[in-house]
KEKOL-242587 format. One record per residue (C-alpha): residue in three letters; x, y, z. Coordinates in nm, 2 decimals. Each point is the difference from the previous one (the first is absolute). Example, Ala and Ser with C-alpha at 12.3 -4.5 7.8 and 13.67 -1.06 7.14 Angstrom:
// residues 2
 type   east  north     up
  ALA   1.23  -0.45   0.78
  SER   0.14   0.34  -0.07
//
This chain:
// residues 469
 type   east  north     up
  UNK   1.26  -0.28  -1.99
  UNK  -0.28  -0.26   0.08
  UNK  -0.35   0.12   0.11
  UNK  -0.07  -0.07   0.36
  UNK  -0.31   0.00   0.22
  UNK   0.11   0.25   0.27
  UNK  -0.28   0.00   0.24
  UNK   0.05   0.13   0.34
  UNK  -0.20  -0.28   0.18
  UNK   0.28  -0.25  -0.09
  UNK   0.32   0.18  -0.05
  UNK   0.23   0.02   0.31
  UNK   0.02   0.34   0.17
  UNK  -0.28   0.23   0.12
  UNK  -0.34   0.09  -0.13
  UNK  -0.17   0.32   0.11
  UNK   0.24   0.02   0.30
  UNK  -0.07  -0.35   0.14
  UNK   0.33  -0.14   0.10
  UNK   0.06  -0.37  -0.06
  UNK   0.17  -0.20   0.28
  UNK   0.23  -0.19  -0.23
  UNK   0.08   0.06  -0.37
  UNK  -0.13  -0.28  -0.22
  UNK   0.34  -0.08  -0.16
  UNK   0.12  -0.12   0.34
  UNK  -0.32  -0.16   0.12
  UNK  -0.06  -0.24  -0.27
  UNK   0.33  -0.19   0.00
  UNK  -0.06  -0.37   0.07
  UNK   0.24  -0.23   0.19
  UNK   0.00  -0.27  -0.27
  UNK  -0.02   0.01  -0.38
  UNK  -0.35  -0.08  -0.11
  UNK  -0.07  -0.25  -0.27
  UNK  -0.14   0.13  -0.33
  UNK  -0.22  -0.15  -0.26
  UNK  -0.12   0.10  -0.36
  UNK  -0.35   0.02  -0.14
  UNK  -0.03   0.02  -0.38
  UNK  -0.29   0.14  -0.18
  UNK  -0.07   0.11  -0.36
  UNK   0.10   0.35   0.06
  UNK   0.13   0.00   0.36
  UNK   0.30  -0.18   0.17
  UNK   0.00   0.05   0.38
  UNK   0.31  -0.08   0.22
  UNK  -0.13  -0.02   0.35
  UNK   0.07  -0.12   0.36
  UNK  -0.11  -0.37  -0.02
  UNK  -0.21   0.02   0.32
  UNK  -0.23   0.25  -0.18
  UNK  -0.11  -0.21  -0.29
  UNK  -0.37   0.03   0.06
  UNK   0.02   0.38   0.00
  UNK   0.22   0.02  -0.30
  UNK  -0.23  -0.25  -0.20
  UNK  -0.28   0.25   0.06
  UNK   0.24   0.28  -0.11
  UNK   0.09  -0.19  -0.31
  UNK  -0.36  -0.07  -0.09
  UNK  -0.12   0.36   0.05
  UNK   0.32   0.14  -0.15
  UNK  -0.05  -0.18  -0.33
  UNK  -0.36   0.15  -0.01
  UNK   0.14   0.34   0.07
  UNK   0.26  -0.02  -0.28
  UNK  -0.29  -0.09  -0.24
  UNK  -0.19   0.31   0.13
  UNK   0.30   0.22  -0.04
  UNK   0.09  -0.11  -0.35
  UNK  -0.36   0.04  -0.13
  UNK   0.00   0.35   0.14
  UNK   0.33   0.09  -0.16
  UNK  -0.11  -0.17  -0.32
  UNK   0.30  -0.24  -0.01
  UNK   0.06  -0.37  -0.05
  UNK   0.08  -0.22   0.30
  UNK   0.36  -0.01   0.11
  UNK   0.21  -0.25  -0.18
  UNK   0.22  -0.08   0.29
  UNK  -0.13  -0.02   0.36
  UNK   0.06   0.30   0.23
  UNK   0.21  -0.11   0.29
  UNK  -0.08   0.10   0.35
  UNK   0.23  -0.06   0.29
  UNK  -0.17   0.00   0.35
  UNK   0.27   0.02   0.27
  UNK  -0.06  -0.13   0.36
  UNK   0.24   0.25   0.15
  UNK   0.09   0.36  -0.05
  UNK   0.37  -0.11  -0.01
  UNK  -0.06  -0.21  -0.30
  UNK  -0.20   0.27  -0.18
  UNK   0.26   0.27   0.07
  UNK   0.28  -0.23  -0.15
  UNK  -0.21  -0.04  -0.32
  UNK  -0.08   0.37  -0.01
  UNK   0.36   0.12   0.06
  UNK   0.13  -0.21  -0.29
  UNK  -0.25   0.16  -0.24
  UNK  -0.06   0.36   0.11
  UNK   0.26   0.06   0.27
  UNK  -0.24   0.08   0.29
  UNK  -0.24   0.23  -0.18
  UNK  -0.29  -0.22   0.11
  UNK   0.15  -0.15   0.31
  UNK  -0.27   0.13   0.24
  UNK  -0.29  -0.05  -0.24
  UNK   0.01  -0.38   0.05
  UNK  -0.13  -0.03  -0.35
  UNK   0.10   0.12  -0.35
  UNK  -0.01  -0.10  -0.37
  UNK   0.32  -0.01  -0.18
  UNK   0.00   0.19  -0.33
  UNK   0.27  -0.20  -0.19
  UNK  -0.18  -0.34   0.03
  UNK  -0.35   0.08   0.13
  UNK   0.06  -0.23   0.31
  UNK  -0.20   0.08   0.32
  UNK   0.19  -0.02   0.33
  UNK  -0.19   0.04   0.33
  UNK  -0.02  -0.12   0.36
  UNK  -0.28  -0.23   0.10
  UNK  -0.19   0.27   0.18
  UNK  -0.06   0.06   0.28
  UNK   0.12  -0.34   0.14
  UNK   0.01  -0.37  -0.08
  UNK  -0.25  -0.24   0.15
  UNK  -0.29   0.20  -0.13
  UNK  -0.33   0.00   0.20
  UNK  -0.25  -0.22  -0.18
  UNK  -0.36   0.10  -0.10
  UNK   0.08   0.37  -0.04
  UNK  -0.09   0.23  -0.29
  UNK   0.26   0.15  -0.24
  UNK   0.26   0.25   0.13
  UNK   0.34   0.12  -0.04
  UNK   0.15  -0.29  -0.16
  UNK  -0.27  -0.05  -0.27
  UNK  -0.01   0.37  -0.08
  UNK   0.37   0.04  -0.02
  UNK   0.05  -0.31  -0.21
  UNK  -0.27   0.12  -0.25
  UNK   0.16   0.34  -0.01
  UNK   0.34  -0.11  -0.08
  UNK  -0.11  -0.26  -0.28
  UNK  -0.18   0.30  -0.15
  UNK   0.34   0.17  -0.01
  UNK   0.17  -0.30  -0.14
  UNK  -0.24  -0.06  -0.28
  UNK   0.02   0.37  -0.12
  UNK   0.39  -0.03   0.01
  UNK  -0.04  -0.30  -0.24
  UNK  -0.25   0.20  -0.23
  UNK   0.13   0.34  -0.01
  UNK   0.38   0.11  -0.05
  UNK  -0.07   0.34   0.14
  UNK  -0.18  -0.12   0.32
  UNK   0.27   0.11   0.23
  UNK  -0.03   0.36  -0.12
  UNK  -0.38   0.01   0.06
  UNK  -0.12   0.28   0.23
  UNK   0.00  -0.14   0.35
  UNK  -0.37   0.08   0.06
  UNK  -0.08  -0.20  -0.31
  UNK   0.21  -0.31   0.06
  UNK  -0.08  -0.02   0.37
  UNK  -0.36   0.09  -0.04
  UNK  -0.09  -0.25  -0.27
  UNK   0.20  -0.26   0.18
  UNK  -0.21   0.06   0.31
  UNK  -0.32   0.02  -0.20
  UNK   0.08  -0.34  -0.16
  UNK   0.09  -0.14   0.34
  UNK  -0.33   0.10   0.16
  UNK  -0.20  -0.15  -0.30
  UNK   0.21  -0.32   0.03
  UNK  -0.05  -0.03   0.37
  UNK  -0.37   0.07  -0.05
  UNK  -0.05  -0.28  -0.26
  UNK  -0.02   0.25  -0.27
  UNK  -0.21   0.25   0.18
  UNK   0.09   0.30   0.23
  UNK   0.03  -0.11   0.36
  UNK   0.12   0.31   0.21
  UNK  -0.33   0.00   0.17
  UNK   0.07  -0.35   0.16
  UNK   0.39  -0.05  -0.01
  UNK   0.16   0.23   0.26
  UNK   0.34   0.02  -0.19
  UNK  -0.18   0.19  -0.28
  UNK  -0.24   0.19   0.23
  UNK   0.30   0.15   0.16
  UNK   0.10   0.17  -0.32
  UNK  -0.34   0.17   0.01
  UNK   0.06   0.10   0.35
  UNK   0.34   0.13  -0.06
  UNK  -0.13   0.24  -0.28
  UNK  -0.29   0.11   0.19
  UNK   0.20   0.08   0.30
  UNK   0.24   0.20  -0.21
  UNK  -0.29   0.19  -0.14
  UNK  -0.14   0.07   0.36
  UNK   0.34   0.11   0.13
  UNK   0.12   0.21  -0.30
  UNK   0.26  -0.24  -0.11
  UNK  -0.17  -0.12  -0.33
  UNK   0.24   0.03  -0.29
  UNK  -0.15   0.20  -0.29
  UNK  -0.04  -0.21  -0.32
  UNK   0.23   0.25  -0.19
  UNK   0.29  -0.10   0.23
  UNK  -0.09  -0.37   0.00
  UNK   0.01  -0.01  -0.38
  UNK   0.36   0.13  -0.01
  UNK   0.17  -0.09   0.34
  UNK   0.14  -0.34   0.10
  UNK  -0.16  -0.19   0.28
  UNK   0.31  -0.02   0.21
  UNK   0.01   0.24   0.29
  UNK   0.21   0.02   0.32
  UNK  -0.33   0.02   0.19
  UNK  -0.14  -0.35   0.00
  UNK  -0.36   0.15   0.06
  UNK   0.03   0.22  -0.32
  UNK   0.11  -0.31  -0.19
  UNK  -0.29  -0.19   0.14
  UNK  -0.25   0.27  -0.10
  UNK   0.16   0.01  -0.37
  UNK  -0.05  -0.37  -0.03
  UNK  -0.35   0.02   0.12
  UNK  -0.08   0.28  -0.25
  UNK   0.17  -0.17  -0.28
  UNK  -0.23  -0.31   0.05
  UNK  -0.30   0.21   0.06
  UNK   0.04   0.20  -0.31
  UNK   0.05  -0.31  -0.22
  UNK  -0.30  -0.18   0.15
  UNK  -0.21   0.31  -0.04
  UNK   0.07   0.04  -0.36
  UNK  -0.04  -0.37  -0.07
  UNK  -0.33  -0.02   0.18
  UNK  -0.30   0.01  -0.24
  UNK  -0.19   0.18   0.26
  UNK   0.21   0.31  -0.06
  UNK  -0.02   0.00  -0.38
  UNK   0.14  -0.21  -0.29
  UNK   0.29  -0.21   0.13
  UNK   0.12  -0.04  -0.37
  UNK   0.16   0.33   0.03
  UNK   0.23  -0.08   0.28
  UNK   0.07  -0.35  -0.14
  UNK   0.10   0.16  -0.33
  UNK   0.21   0.26   0.20
  UNK   0.19  -0.29   0.16
  UNK   0.06  -0.17  -0.32
  UNK   0.12   0.33  -0.16
  UNK   0.26   0.07   0.27
  UNK   0.10  -0.38  -0.01
  UNK   0.09   0.03  -0.37
  UNK   0.19   0.33   0.03
  UNK   0.36  -0.06  -0.10
  UNK   0.27  -0.08   0.24
  UNK   0.23   0.31   0.07
  UNK  -0.29   0.24  -0.07
  UNK  -0.09   0.25   0.28
  UNK  -0.29  -0.22   0.12
  UNK  -0.10   0.18   0.30
  UNK  -0.04   0.33  -0.21
  UNK  -0.18  -0.18  -0.29
  UNK  -0.22  -0.20   0.24
  UNK  -0.10   0.32   0.18
  UNK  -0.08   0.18  -0.33
  UNK  -0.21  -0.30  -0.12
  UNK  -0.19  -0.02   0.34
  UNK  -0.08   0.37  -0.01
  UNK  -0.12  -0.04  -0.36
  UNK  -0.27  -0.24   0.12
  UNK  -0.07   0.15   0.36
  UNK   0.10   0.37  -0.01
  UNK  -0.20   0.10   0.32
  UNK   0.23  -0.13   0.28
  UNK  -0.19   0.19   0.26
  UNK  -0.33  -0.15  -0.10
  UNK   0.16  -0.34  -0.03
  UNK   0.14   0.04   0.36
  UNK  -0.34   0.08   0.14
  UNK  -0.17  -0.29  -0.17
  UNK   0.28  -0.24   0.11
  UNK  -0.05   0.11   0.36
  UNK  -0.37  -0.05  -0.01
  UNK   0.05  -0.34  -0.16
  UNK   0.23  -0.11   0.30
  UNK  -0.24   0.13   0.26
  UNK  -0.26  -0.23  -0.16
  UNK   0.23  -0.30   0.02
  UNK   0.08   0.09   0.36
  UNK  -0.35  -0.02   0.11
  UNK  -0.03  -0.36  -0.11
  UNK   0.35  -0.11   0.13
  UNK   0.08  -0.18   0.31
  UNK   0.06   0.26   0.29
  UNK   0.35  -0.10   0.08
  UNK   0.33   0.16  -0.12
  UNK   0.34  -0.17   0.01
  UNK   0.26   0.22   0.15
  UNK   0.27  -0.27   0.03
  UNK   0.03  -0.34  -0.17
  UNK  -0.29  -0.22  -0.09
  UNK  -0.38  -0.06   0.04
  UNK  -0.20  -0.28  -0.16
  UNK  -0.37  -0.07   0.03
  UNK  -0.16  -0.31   0.15
  UNK  -0.32  -0.16  -0.13
  UNK  -0.18   0.06   0.34
  UNK   0.04   0.37  -0.02
  UNK   0.33   0.03   0.21
  UNK   0.35   0.04  -0.13
  UNK   0.35  -0.10   0.05
  UNK   0.26   0.27   0.09
  UNK   0.36  -0.13  -0.08
  UNK   0.35   0.15   0.04
  UNK   0.34  -0.07  -0.14
  UNK   0.22  -0.20   0.26
  UNK   0.11   0.24   0.29
  UNK  -0.21   0.27  -0.14
  UNK  -0.34   0.16   0.08
  UNK  -0.32   0.00  -0.19
  UNK  -0.27   0.26   0.05
  UNK  -0.34   0.06  -0.14
  UNK  -0.23   0.29   0.08
  UNK  -0.37   0.04   0.00
  UNK  -0.13   0.28  -0.24
  UNK  -0.28   0.11   0.23
  UNK  -0.02   0.30   0.21
  UNK   0.29   0.05   0.25
  UNK  -0.05  -0.11   0.35
  UNK   0.03   0.17   0.32
  UNK   0.08   0.14   0.24
  UNK  -0.23  -0.25   0.18
  UNK  -0.01  -0.32  -0.21
  UNK  -0.01  -0.39  -0.01
  UNK   0.16  -0.22  -0.24
  UNK  -0.11  -0.37  -0.01
  UNK   0.16  -0.27  -0.22
  UNK  -0.02  -0.37  -0.01
  UNK   0.32  -0.15  -0.14
  UNK   0.17  -0.34  -0.06
  UNK   0.38   0.01   0.05
  UNK   0.21  -0.20  -0.26
  UNK   0.37  -0.06   0.12
  UNK   0.14   0.05  -0.33
  UNK   0.29   0.20   0.15
  UNK   0.33  -0.16   0.12
  UNK  -0.08   0.06   0.37
  UNK  -0.36   0.05   0.06
  UNK  -0.31   0.20  -0.11
  UNK  -0.14   0.35   0.06
  UNK  -0.32   0.17  -0.07
  UNK  -0.02   0.39   0.03
  UNK  -0.29   0.23   0.06
  UNK   0.07   0.36  -0.13
  UNK  -0.15   0.31   0.12
  UNK   0.06   0.38  -0.01
  UNK   0.17  -0.02  -0.34
  UNK   0.07   0.34  -0.16
  UNK   0.21   0.04  -0.30
  UNK   0.35   0.13   0.10
  UNK  -0.08  -0.01   0.37
  UNK   0.02  -0.37   0.04
  UNK  -0.25  -0.23   0.20
  UNK  -0.04  -0.23   0.30
  UNK  -0.03  -0.38  -0.01
  UNK  -0.10  -0.26   0.24
  UNK   0.19  -0.32  -0.09
  UNK  -0.11  -0.35   0.11
  UNK   0.20  -0.31  -0.06
  UNK   0.26  -0.25   0.11
  UNK   0.37  -0.07  -0.06
  UNK   0.23  -0.29   0.09
  UNK  -0.01   0.09   0.37
  UNK  -0.34   0.14   0.09
  UNK  -0.32   0.17  -0.10
  UNK  -0.03   0.37   0.01
  UNK  -0.22   0.31  -0.04
  UNK   0.18   0.32  -0.07
  UNK  -0.09   0.36  -0.07
  UNK   0.22   0.19  -0.23
  UNK   0.01   0.35  -0.14
  UNK   0.16   0.10  -0.33
  UNK   0.07   0.37  -0.04
  UNK   0.08   0.01  -0.37
  UNK   0.37  -0.09   0.05
  UNK   0.04  -0.26   0.27
  UNK  -0.19  -0.24   0.22
  UNK  -0.04   0.02   0.38
  UNK  -0.14  -0.27   0.22
  UNK  -0.24   0.15   0.25
  UNK  -0.11  -0.33   0.18
  UNK   0.08  -0.36  -0.03
  UNK  -0.19  -0.28   0.19
  UNK   0.10  -0.37  -0.01
  UNK  -0.29  -0.24  -0.02
  UNK  -0.04  -0.38  -0.02
  UNK   0.13  -0.11  -0.34
  UNK  -0.29  -0.25  -0.03
  UNK  -0.24   0.30   0.04
  UNK   0.06   0.12  -0.36
  UNK   0.07  -0.33  -0.18
  UNK  -0.01  -0.01  -0.39
  UNK  -0.27  -0.16  -0.19
  UNK  -0.31   0.10   0.20
  UNK  -0.18   0.33   0.01
  UNK   0.09   0.27   0.26
  UNK  -0.22   0.30   0.09
  UNK   0.22   0.32   0.03
  UNK  -0.14   0.31   0.14
  UNK   0.15   0.34   0.06
  UNK  -0.17   0.28   0.19
  UNK   0.17   0.35  -0.04
  UNK  -0.06   0.35   0.12
  UNK   0.21   0.31   0.05
  UNK   0.17  -0.13   0.30
  UNK   0.01  -0.39   0.00
  UNK   0.01  -0.32  -0.20
  UNK  -0.16  -0.33   0.12
  UNK   0.06  -0.32  -0.19
  UNK  -0.21  -0.32   0.03
  UNK   0.08  -0.35  -0.14
  UNK  -0.30  -0.24  -0.02
  UNK  -0.19   0.21   0.25
  UNK   0.28   0.03   0.26
  UNK   0.17   0.33   0.07
  UNK   0.37  -0.04  -0.07
  UNK   0.14   0.35  -0.02
  UNK  -0.08   0.35   0.14
  UNK   0.22   0.30  -0.06
  UNK  -0.04   0.37   0.07
  UNK   0.09   0.22  -0.30
  UNK   0.18   0.26   0.20
  UNK   0.15   0.19  -0.29
  UNK  -0.36   0.07  -0.12
  UNK   0.11  -0.06  -0.36
  UNK  -0.29  -0.21  -0.09
  UNK  -0.27   0.16  -0.21
  UNK  -0.25  -0.10  -0.28
  UNK   0.14  -0.20  -0.29
  UNK  -0.06  -0.29  -0.23
  UNK   0.01  -0.35   0.13
  UNK   0.09  -0.35  -0.14
  UNK   0.17  -0.33   0.06
  UNK   0.33  -0.15  -0.10
  UNK   0.26  -0.26   0.09
  UNK   0.37  -0.06   0.03
  UNK   0.22  -0.27  -0.16
  UNK  -0.29  -0.22  -0.11
  UNK  -0.36   0.03  -0.08
  UNK  -0.34   0.02   0.18
  UNK  -0.35  -0.09  -0.11
  UNK  -0.24   0.28   0.10
  UNK  -0.34  -0.16   0.03
  UNK  -0.15   0.34   0.09
  UNK   0.10   0.34   0.10
  UNK  -0.19   0.32   0.10
  UNK   0.07   0.32   0.15
  UNK  -0.25   0.23   0.20
  UNK   0.02   0.35   0.13
  UNK  -0.19   0.12   0.31
//
């Protein structure tokens, strides 16, 4: 069985009860077969959609550096034959390749590394025609994670039998370091900061997985939220033990090598646990120190948490929020909840990357398990619109929908979005003009987190702030 990156932000389905509008496997099918090209490096060979050459040239350059970093850490010689990576333009192409190798085990992951030949197969995520000038995100992190799996398949015959926490944790630790140019980058790259937030949220809500369980259990879980927490904890534990600020990293690096050289067919999970406890016997104290370490990282990280899909930073301090085709993206601010009387202001630039238009979302009253409200601004093939919608944790309900001049929210220029909310009403303004008023007769609105998002495309968020009164 091949290792896979099973992150809830990019697998189809749900995460923490947020229902997706269309499953990724259906949404990414293209009408015409794309052309593919190949880039050849010393240690990597990338097969990619020809339209994405510039992005993939960067992946090749940085991937070569990453493999050099990985091999030095693992005390191995460079790979003799290049590792092959296949980046598919559509989910349908990926699913065909995956089915032929693992029979659907990794269908919804949209990325996996095949054990038999150490080849990487993944969808170009979250979509083609990548927005220029943005920082690293899902694509780079996932690419570096998967080639970390691939190179260890090349080196270690027993790699597929590693404890899940170790194989996934080290791969993600390697990925963060590669994306950060050899340094930690969770403080400035939202994809990795999200791992910190996932674990700390689990601590605060009583869902943290004790290290004793993490060392012996697999990461697969029917609850995608639990799976997300386990992945985050695996990365956090490896990063913590490898950080010189927390002790001698040589101990952890030797532990990794000791497990790597255990013979194939041995009870690796049991032996790795025994070897771990021989070095770090006090798991309760280790948990305490690990949580303190993550809280320090969180204080320096960007105050945004990805709930669905993708967020990448911009040089001017803004960010891009991006979704899969015909899917939603959602990022929430980590500050105090707003309400019940609040104002949310955002300046966004719409990018019509979708098939029929563009849409920016302002999110409010988000409460885990209870859903949220959103005001959607955008345009489609027929008209411009402003809509108020409510998600109750299971399904969407449109509370109000107002048509506006399509030219009023044209792409490519900034638009000022403003939402005023209180216990009984919502008022939405676009570029200073009131475009929607709606009474909340069900009185379901209350305090909650706020954020921004988009549907079937991307938005550049130049600024966003929320204020309670």
